[in-house]
Structure formats: structure tokens, C-alpha cells
C-alpha positions in Angstrom: 8.2 -117.1 -56.1 10.2 -115.3 -53.6 10.9 -111.6 -53.8 14.3 -110.4 -52.8 14.3 -107.0 -51.3 17.5 -105.2 -51.7 18.2 -102.6 -49.1 20.1 -99.7 -50.6 23.5 -99.1 -49.1 23.6 -96.2 -46.7 25.3 -93.4 -48.4 28.0 -91.6 -46.4 27.6 -88.0 -45.6 29.4 -85.3 -47.7 33.1 -85.7 -47.5 35.3 -82.7 -46.8 38.5 -82.5 -48.7 41.6 -81.9 -46.7 42.5 -78.2 -46.3 46.3 -78.2 -46.1 46.6 -74.4 -46.4 44.3 -73.9 -43.4 46.7 -76.2 -41.5 49.6 -74.2 -42.8 48.2 -70.9 -41.4 47.3 -72.6 -38.1 50.9 -73.8 -37.8 52.2 -70.4 -38.7 50.0 -68.8 -36.0 51.3 -71.3 -33.5 54.9 -70.7 -34.4 54.5 -67.0 -34.4 53.1 -67.1 -30.9 56.0 -69.3 -29.8 58.5 -66.9 -31.4 56.8 -63.9 -29.7 57.1 -65.6 -26.3 60.7 -66.6 -26.7 62.8 -65.0 -24.0 65.7 -63.9 -26.2 63.3 -62.3 -28.8 61.4 -60.6 -26.0 64.6 -59.3 -24.4 65.8 -57.8 -27.7 62.4 -56.4 -28.5 62.2 -54.7 -25.0 65.7 -53.3 -25.5 64.7 -52.0 -29.0 61.7 -50.2 -27.5 63.7 -48.8 -24.6 66.3 -47.5 -27.0 63.7 -45.8 -29.1 62.2 -44.1 -26.1 65.6 -43.0 -24.8 66.6 -41.5 -28.2 63.4 -39.7 -28.7 63.5 -38.1 -25.3 67.0 -36.7 -25.5 67.1 -32.9 -25.7 70.0 -32.9 -28.2 67.5 -34.6 -30.6 65.1 -31.6 -30.6 66.3 -30.6 -34.1 66.4 -33.8 -36.1 67.2 -34.0 -39.8 64.8 -36.5 -41.2 67.0 -37.8 -44.0 69.4 -38.9 -41.3 66.7 -40.2 -38.9 65.4 -42.6 -41.6 68.9 -44.2 -41.8 69.2 -44.2 -38.0 66.3 -46.7 -37.9 68.2 -49.4 -39.7 70.8 -50.5 -37.1 68.8 -52.0 -34.3 66.5 -54.1 -36.5 69.6 -56.1 -37.4 69.8 -57.3 -33.8 66.1 -58.2 -33.8 66.6 -60.0 -37.1 69.5 -62.1 -35.8 67.5 -63.2 -32.7 64.6 -64.1 -35.0 66.8 -66.0 -37.3 68.2 -68.2 -34.5 64.8 -68.9 -32.9 63.1 -69.7 -36.2 66.0 -72.0 -37.1 65.5 -73.8 -33.7 61.7 -74.0 -34.3 62.2 -75.7 -37.7 64.6 -78.2 -36.2 62.4 -78.8 -33.1 60.9 -82.0 -34.6 64.4 -83.3 -35.5 65.7 -82.6 -32.0 62.8 -84.4 -30.4 62.7 -87.2 -32.9 59.1 -86.5 -34.0 59.7 -86.1 -37.8 58.2 -89.5 -38.6 54.9 -88.6 -37.0 54.5 -85.8 -39.6 54.1 -88.4 -42.4 50.4 -89.0 -41.4 49.6 -85.3 -41.6 48.3 -83.3 -44.5 51.0 -80.8 -44.1 53.9 -81.8 -46.2 57.5 -80.7 -45.3 57.4 -77.9 -47.9 54.2 -76.6 -46.4 55.7 -76.7 -42.9 58.6 -74.7 -44.3 56.1 -72.2 -45.7 54.4 -72.0 -42.3 57.7 -71.3 -40.5 58.4 -68.6 -43.0 55.0 -67.0 -42.4 55.6 -67.1 -38.7 58.2 -64.3 -39.1 55.6 -61.9 -40.4 54.5 -60.6 -36.9 58.1 -59.8 -36.0 58.4 -57.9 -39.3 55.3 -56.0 -38.5 56.5 -55.2 -35.0 59.7 -53.8 -36.4 57.8 -51.8 -39.0 55.7 -50.2 -36.2 58.8 -49.4 -34.2 60.4 -47.8 -37.2 57.3 -45.8 -37.9 57.0 -44.6 -34.3 60.7 -43.6 -34.2 60.5 -41.6 -37.4 57.1 -40.1 -36.7 58.2 -39.0 -33.2 61.2 -37.2 -34.8 59.1 -35.7 -37.6 56.6 -34.2 -35.2 59.2 -32.3 -33.3 59.0 -28.5 -33.9 62.7 -28.4 -34.9 62.5 -31.2 -37.5 63.9 -30.5 -40.9 64.3 -32.4 -44.2 62.5 -35.3 -45.7 62.6 -39.0 -44.9 62.7 -41.8 -47.5 60.1 -44.6 -47.4 62.7 -46.9 -49.0 65.2 -46.1 -46.2 62.5 -46.8 -43.6 61.7 -50.1 -45.2 65.3 -51.5 -44.7 64.7 -52.3 -41.0 61.6 -54.5 -41.5 63.1 -56.1 -44.6 66.2 -56.9 -42.6 64.1 -58.9 -40.0 62.2 -60.6 -42.9 65.5 -61.6 -44.6 67.1 -63.0 -41.5 64.0 -64.9 -40.6 63.9 -66.5 -44.0 67.6 -67.4 -43.7 66.8 -69.2 -40.4 64.3 -71.4 -42.3 66.6 -72.0 -45.2 69.6 -72.9 -43.0 67.5 -75.4 -41.1 66.6 -77.1 -44.3 70.1 -77.1 -45.8 72.0 -77.8 -42.6 69.8 -79.7 -40.1 72.0 -79.0 -37.1 71.4 -76.5 -34.2 75.0 -75.3 -34.5 74.8 -74.4 -38.2 72.8 -71.2 -37.7 75.1 -69.7 -35.0 78.1 -70.4 -37.2 76.5 -68.7 -40.2 75.5 -65.9 -37.9 79.1 -65.3 -36.9 80.1 -65.4 -40.6 77.4 -62.8 -41.4 78.6 -60.5 -38.7 82.2 -60.9 -39.8 81.4 -60.1 -43.4 79.2 -57.1 -42.4 81.8 -55.6 -40.0 85.2 -56.5 -41.4 84.8 -57.6 -45.1 82.1 -55.3 -46.5 83.6 -52.0 -47.7 82.5 -49.2 -45.3 82.0 -46.7 -48.1 78.6 -46.5 -49.7 80.3 -45.5 -53.0 81.5 -49.1 -53.4 79.0 -51.4 -55.1 80.0 -54.3 -52.8 78.9 -52.4 -49.7 75.4 -52.3 -51.1 75.2 -56.0 -51.3 75.1 -56.0 -47.5 72.0 -55.3 -45.5 72.6 -51.8 -44.0 74.6 -49.0 -45.5 74.3 -46.0 -43.2 76.8 -43.4 -44.5 77.1 -40.5 -42.0 79.3 -37.4 -42.2 80.0 -34.4 -40.1 76.9 -32.5 -41.2 73.5 -33.5 -42.7 73.2 -32.9 -46.4 70.0 -31.8 -48.2 68.0 -34.9 -49.1 68.5 -34.3 -52.8 72.3 -34.3 -52.4 72.5 -37.7 -50.8 71.8 -39.6 -54.1 71.7 -42.9 -52.3 70.1 -45.8 -54.3 67.7 -46.4 -51.4 64.8 -47.6 -53.5 66.9 -50.1 -55.5 68.4 -51.4 -52.2 64.9 -51.9 -50.7 63.9 -53.8 -53.9 67.1 -55.9 -53.6 66.4 -56.8 -50.0 62.8 -57.6 -50.7 63.7 -59.8 -53.6 66.5 -61.5 -51.6 64.2 -62.3 -48.7 61.5 -63.7 -50.9 64.0 -65.7 -52.9 65.4 -67.3 -49.7 61.9 -68.1 -48.5 61.0 -69.8 -51.7 64.3 -71.6 -51.9 63.5 -73.0 -48.4 60.2 -74.3 -49.8 61.9 -75.7 -52.9 64.5 -77.7 -51.0 61.8 -79.0 -48.6 60.1 -80.7 -51.5 57.8 -78.0 -53.0 59.0 -78.5 -56.6 55.8 -77.5 -58.3 55.9 -75.4 -61.4 54.4 -72.5 -59.5 57.2 -72.6 -56.9 59.9 -72.8 -59.5 58.4 -69.9 -61.4 58.2 -67.9 -58.2 61.8 -68.6 -57.3 62.9 -67.5 -60.8 60.8 -64.3 -60.5 62.1 -63.3 -57.1 65.7 -64.0 -58.1 65.1 -61.8 -61.1 63.8 -59.1 -58.7 66.9 -59.4 -56.6 69.2 -59.1 -59.7 67.3 -56.0 -60.8 67.6 -54.4 -57.4 71.3 -55.3 -57.3 71.9 -53.8 -60.7 70.0 -50.6 -59.8 72.3 -50.0 -56.8 75.4 -51.0 -58.7 76.9 -47.5 -58.8 76.3 -47.0 -55.1 76.4 -43.4 -53.7 78.5 -40.9 -55.6 81.5 -40.1 -53.5 82.6 -37.0 -55.3 81.0 -33.9 -56.7 77.9 -34.1 -58.8 76.2 -31.1 -60.6 73.6 -30.7 -57.7 76.3 -31.0 -55.0 78.5 -28.5 -56.9 75.8 -25.9 -57.0 74.9 -26.3 -53.4 78.5 -26.0 -52.3 79.9 -23.3 -54.6 76.9 -21.2 -55.6 74.3 -21.9 -52.8 72.5 -18.7 -53.5 70.9 -20.4 -56.5 69.1 -22.8 -54.3 68.7 -21.1 -51.0 65.7 -19.1 -49.9 66.2 -15.9 -47.9 63.8 -14.9 -45.1 63.8 -11.6 -43.2 63.7 -11.7 -39.4 63.9 -8.2 -37.8 66.9 -6.3 -39.2 68.8 -9.3 -40.6 68.4 -11.8 -43.4 68.6 -15.6 -43.1 69.3 -17.6 -46.2 68.6 -21.4 -45.9 68.2 -24.4 -48.0 64.6 -25.1 -48.7 64.4 -27.9 -46.1 65.8 -25.7 -43.3 63.7 -22.5 -43.7 61.8 -23.4 -40.6 64.9 -23.0 -38.5 65.6 -19.4 -39.4 63.6 -18.2 -36.4 65.9 -20.2 -34.1 68.9 -18.6 -35.7 67.3 -15.2 -35.5 66.8 -15.7 -31.7 70.5 -16.3 -31.2 71.5 -13.3 -33.4 69.1 -11.0 -31.5 70.4 -12.3 -28.1 74.1 -11.6 -29.1 73.3 -8.2 -30.7 71.4 -7.1 -27.6 74.6 -7.3 -25.6 76.7 -5.5 -28.2 77.4 -1.8 -28.2 78.0 0.9 -30.8 76.8 0.3 -34.3 77.1 -3.5 -33.8 74.0 -3.5 -31.8 71.9 -2.5 -34.8 74.0 -3.9 -37.6 72.3 -5.8 -40.4 73.7 -9.3 -40.7 73.2 -12.0 -43.3 73.2 -15.5 -42.0 74.2 -18.0 -44.8 73.6 -21.7 -44.4 76.5 -23.4 -46.1 77.5 -27.0 -46.9 80.4 -28.6 -48.7 78.9 -31.7 -50.4 81.6 -32.1 -53.1 83.1 -35.0 -51.3 79.9 -37.0 -50.6 77.8 -37.7 -47.6 80.6 -39.3 -45.6 83.1 -36.5 -45.8 84.1 -34.6 -42.7 84.6 -31.2 -44.2 85.7 -27.8 -42.8 83.9 -24.8 -44.3 86.2 -21.8 -44.9 85.1 -18.6 -43.2 83.3 -16.0 -45.3 85.2 -12.9 -46.3 82.0 -10.9 -46.9 81.4 -8.2 -44.3 78.4 -8.9 -42.1 77.9 -12.5 -43.3 77.7 -15.3 -40.7 77.9 -19.0 -41.5 75.4 -21.5 -40.1 75.6 -25.2 -40.9 72.8 -27.8 -41.4 73.3 -29.3 -37.9 71.6 -27.5 -35.0 70.8 -27.9 -31.4 73.1 -28.8 -28.5 76.7 -27.4 -28.9 75.9 -26.0 -32.3 73.9 -23.2 -30.8 76.8 -21.5 -28.8 79.2 -22.2 -31.7 76.9 -20.2 -34.0 76.7 -17.5 -31.3 80.5 -17.3 -31.3 80.5 -16.8 -35.1 77.9 -14.0 -34.8 79.9 -12.3 -32.0 83.2 -12.5 -34.0 81.5 -10.8 -37.0 80.1 -8.1 -34.8 83.6 -7.4 -33.4 85.8 -8.0 -36.4 83.4 -7.1 -39.2 83.8 -10.4 -41.1 84.1 -14.1 -40.4 87.6 -14.6 -41.8 89.0 -11.8 -39.6 87.1 -13.0 -36.6 88.7 -16.5 -36.8 92.2 -14.9 -36.9 91.7 -12.8 -33.7 94.0 -13.8 -30.9 94.3 -10.6 -29.0 92.2 -9.1 -26.2 89.1 -8.9 -28.4 88.6 -12.6 -27.8 87.3 -11.7 -24.4 84.6 -9.4 -25.9 83.7 -12.0 -28.5 83.3 -14.8 -26.0 81.3 -12.8 -23.5 78.9 -11.5 -26.3 78.4 -15.1 -27.5 77.9 -16.7 -24.1 76.7 -14.0 -21.8 73.1 -14.4 -22.8 73.0 -18.2 -22.2 71.0 -19.6 -19.4 74.1 -21.6 -18.2 77.0 -19.6 -19.6 79.8 -21.6 -18.0 78.5 -24.8 -19.4 78.2 -23.1 -22.8 81.9 -22.1 -22.5 82.8 -25.6 -21.8 80.9 -26.9 -24.7 82.4 -24.6 -27.3 86.0 -25.4 -26.3 88.0 -28.4 -27.5 88.7 -30.4 -24.3 85.5 -29.3 -22.5 87.4 -27.1 -20.0 86.8 -23.7 -18.5 90.5 -23.0 -17.6 93.7 -23.0 -19.5 94.3 -22.4 -23.2 92.1 -24.1 -25.8 90.6 -23.9 -29.3 87.2 -22.4 -29.6 84.8 -24.1 -32.1 82.7 -22.2 -34.6 80.7 -23.2 -37.7 83.9 -22.6 -39.8 87.5 -22.5 -38.5 88.3 -22.5 -34.8 90.4 -19.9 -33.0 92.5 -19.9 -29.9 92.0 -18.7 -26.3 94.8 -18.2 -24.0 94.7 -19.2 -20.4 94.4 -15.6 -19.2 91.7 -14.9 -21.7 89.8 -17.9 -20.5 90.1 -16.9 -16.8 88.8 -13.4 -17.6 85.9 -14.7 -19.6 85.0 -17.2 -16.9 85.0 -14.4 -14.3 82.7 -12.3 -16.5 80.3 -15.1 -17.0 79.9 -15.5 -13.3 78.9 -11.8 -12.9 75.3 -10.6 -13.3 74.6 -10.1 -17.0 73.2 -6.6 -16.7 76.3 -5.4 -14.9 78.8 -6.6 -17.6 76.5 -5.5 -20.4 76.5 -1.9 -19.3 80.3 -1.8 -19.2 80.6 -3.5 -22.6 78.2 -1.0 -24.2 79.8 1.9 -22.6 83.4 1.0 -23.5 82.6 -0.7 -26.8 85.0 1.2 -29.0 88.0 0.5 -26.7 87.0 -3.2 -26.1 86.9 -3.9 -29.8 90.1 -2.2 -30.7 93.0 -4.5 -31.6 95.4 -2.1 -29.8 93.7 -2.6 -26.4 95.8 -4.8 -24.1 94.3 -7.7 -22.2 95.1 -5.9 -18.9 93.2 -2.9 -20.0 90.2 -5.0 -21.0 90.2 -6.6 -17.6 90.4 -3.2 -16.0 87.5 -1.9 -18.2 85.3 -4.9 -17.2 86.3 -4.7 -13.5 88.1 -8.1 -13.5 91.4 -8.6 -11.8 94.4 -9.1 -14.1 96.4 -11.6 -12.1 99.0 -13.2 -14.3 101.1 -11.3 -16.8 97.9 -10.3 -18.4 99.4 -8.8 -21.5 100.0 -12.3 -22.9 97.4 -13.4 -25.4 96.7 -16.4 -27.6 98.9 -15.0 -30.4 101.9 -15.3 -28.1 101.0 -18.8 -26.8 
């Protein structure tokens, strides 16, 4: 009897199930690296960084208003987003251009997973934009002259813009598998954003776009902007996620989870769109009315030396800068004006919304000087002009109506203490000139300078400050009298009166 020995079959080692999501993340890392090394994306990223460095190092930006700075971060990311959209679109279509689509059939990464990988490849570009936005805002916020409060929702718009455009690049490649489709859509998007979308943030249709900046003549307190920024950020986030999931859906990922996620993100987009439906109020609201008509209810007054400075809560840190200008002007004045107690009132007119270019009427209260929410650069000598006109005329309204020889005294008081007085003279005049007639800017209404007044002021500003200051203080009463002629003022200040000097801005 024979015995049959059966050798047991060799059992194979443990099998490892395929890990498609690991492949998805590997592909996403590869595509992100390819996107990062693309020349057009690199060029725009370098330009973006250079622009941030240039803006943050400009001296006129030493006194930023943070509720304006956060909106200023939204423009340049659109260019980054458009570059990312085009390059992601090309990356998705790479296999079609090179006729390698059929090779993907043997891989564990299905088309919808590849779409997900391309969508994930945009994340580093989004993070780069977020870092740039954070640096730009933080740099401004750390400046000693910064005022106001930024909005996280406004700061999120830039990164969300790049995310949305990147997702559009993936979706367009799946819907329109042609390399010319994305550029055509890009042109259409730019056309809609620039020419079709309403420019006013008060219109609901403008908030369906990507960026709604809304800038006016002066910054408003942050609580008066009343922009639906949080709803807009929610709308952009929902829209970007919806586009990404739609790209997965049209690529074959039709699972219940994907369909439910598409429905959820679309609902999120609708909620955000509904929340921003009313847009920014373009007229007066209760808070804007109070700040414009009865600002004393919301302002805080701080004493510096002999004068009082009343500012909106976000600007109280600037009162010391205003006081330095007031002291400089008063130190050059004579008579009682040198020790007069002034009240500096910060004023806004927010009744027409954040886009309005408003003119604030001069105050009729004796000793009150207007300062606006913008500061730095030309705003400093303009404020000095307002201070000098109140010291000479007694009140702002009367100071803006002066056109006689007292203009010479006002302008020298305002600019005589500047480090570069002739440049300051140029900066406060419409037309940027130091000769001929011109309007002089101030925080409220402008007033006129005649050609002869300008010539005399320019001559005085070239003289040593201590020399002119002694004459101004000694002859203060006559220099500030409306009856004193221009020729007499020139004589008192030891300036030649060359051309029919009795003519003044009233006659011109």
C-alpha cells in the first residue's frame, strides 16, 4: 500500500491592499512642486513679494488705517490666482496633450482621484498667499502710527481668491479639455469683474464677484464700514469648495459622499450669498449719523499741553502727532495766539457711505480746528494750515474766507516750522507749484493765494526761521489785521514788494 504524501501549497505572504489615497497625496505633492517651479507663477510671486516690500517701506504709509489695509491685501492675489488657474489647467490637460491618458487605466488612481490631487496641489499656493497677506498686514499694524482694526474676513479674501481660481482651473480642464478654454474663460472673468460687475459695494451683484474694495476720500471708523465681509468670505469658501467637488464629480467620483459634499458646499455658498445680499449700506445709518452729526457722543478727548484733542476711539493714539503740529505752529505765533487754548476735533462725514468723496464744512466755533482720519504725507501741512488760520482768524470758517494779506501770515505760520518748507508749500497747493495763484488745501474747504502772496511766502520760507519769527511776533497785531495791505506786510517782514503788491486773492 502506497502512501501519498501531499505537500501543502506554499502560502503567499500577506497582501497589501492598494492605497489609492496615498497615491493621490503623492501626485498632489508632485503637482504642487511643478506648480511652484513654473516660471509664470514664480514671476508673479516675485512681483507680489516685491510690491509688498515696496509698499511697506514707503514713508507715506507710516500712518496706516488697518481697516483699509486689510482691503488693500485683496487686489494682488487675484493676479496670483489667475496664474495658478492657467497652470493648474495645463497640468490637468498634460496627459491629454501628450497622449498618455490610456496609461492611467492600469493605475489605482482613478480620474476623479487625479482631479482631487490636482485640486490639492493648489493648497501650497494658497498658503503662500496667506503668509504674504499676513506679513503685509502685520507690517502695517506694527507701525507706531497705525490706527483702526483689521478684519480677519477681509484678510481671508486674498487666499480664498487663489483657492477659487485654482479650483476653476481643474474644473475647466474637466469640462472643456482644451488648452485654449481656460484663457478664454480668463478673459471673460476679467471682463465681468472690470466692466460688468457694478463698482458700488452697495449693489448686491458686486458682492457676487471676488473682490469688492470700496475706497473713499477718508478712512472711516471700522464700525461704520458695515461691509458683509464675513458673509463674503463664507461665500468664497463655499464657492471654491463647490467648484473643487464638481470637478471630482464630473471626473467620475459619483459616490454618495461626494454628492452629499457637493450639496453641502452649494448650500454654504447660497448662505454666504444670501448673507451679503444687501451689500454695503450706501447711505446714512444710525451709527454713521451719530459719528457725522454728533461726534462728541463717540469721541474721546485727550489733553496735550494747553489744548484738547478729541478723536474717535481708534485714533486716540494719533493725538500726540496732532499736538506736535499744533505746538510747532503756536510757537511761531505772537500775541495771545501763542498761548491760546485750541480744541482739535476729528471729524468725518459717513452719511454717504465708504465710497463718498465728501467735503467737511469748516467749523464756526472759535478755537476749534478740524482734523480728518487720514494722516501723514500732505495731510500734515494741510492740518498746520488749518491751525494757523484759526490762530489768525479766530475760527475755521473765517479762516477759509481770508483772501487778504493775512494769507501770508497764515502760510508762514503753517509751513515755517517744516524741515523742508518749500516742499510743504508745494504739497498744500493745488497744482504743486510755488509760484503763481493757486488754491491751498486744508482739512475742510480750500482758500486762495494770489501770485504776489505766493511770492512773498516763498521768499519768507527761504529766510532763516528765527529771523522771520522775531518779526512776526513783534508785529503780530498789524500782521493779523484785515486792514493791513500786502505791501505793508512785505515791508514789515523785510521782503521786497515787487509787483502791484496791494493786489490780493480777493481781487484775483
